[in-house]
C-alpha positions, 0 to 999 in steps of 0.5 A: 175117165172111167176105169174101163177107158184108162190107157193101160200103163205097166211097169215091168220088173224081174219079168213081172208086169205091174199096173202103174195106175195102182202105184202110190203117188210117189211111185207114179211120179217116179215112173213119170220121171223114169220115162222122161229121163229115158226119153232125154237119154235117147235124144242125147244118144241120137245127138251124140251119134249125129255129132260123132258122124259130123265130126268124122265127115269134117275130119275126112274133108280136112284130110282130103285137102292136105298136101305136102306143102302144108307140112310143118317141119319139125326138128328131131328131139335130142333132149330129155323130156324134163329138159324140154319142159323147162324150156317151154314158154308159159303159153305157146301160140301153136295149138294141135287139134 
């Protein structure tokens, strides 16, 4: 490629634009890394947003099917918390989400 046909690549910092073709080799590598990392961040953000939306959808599906017959009856707590902790088994089979 000749100078005239090179794609213009600029880097903006503090409201000033710089010609990336004039960067040092180290600067060019750093600019390429920043661009790649920004793409990675953008993709990860989209994936996170998708996962959060899917999680909400599934929680709504779960909540819609709940009935009173599914309720777990709990006994009122009458002991102090430190007494309860002492009485807990090492591992409980009950898992709350």
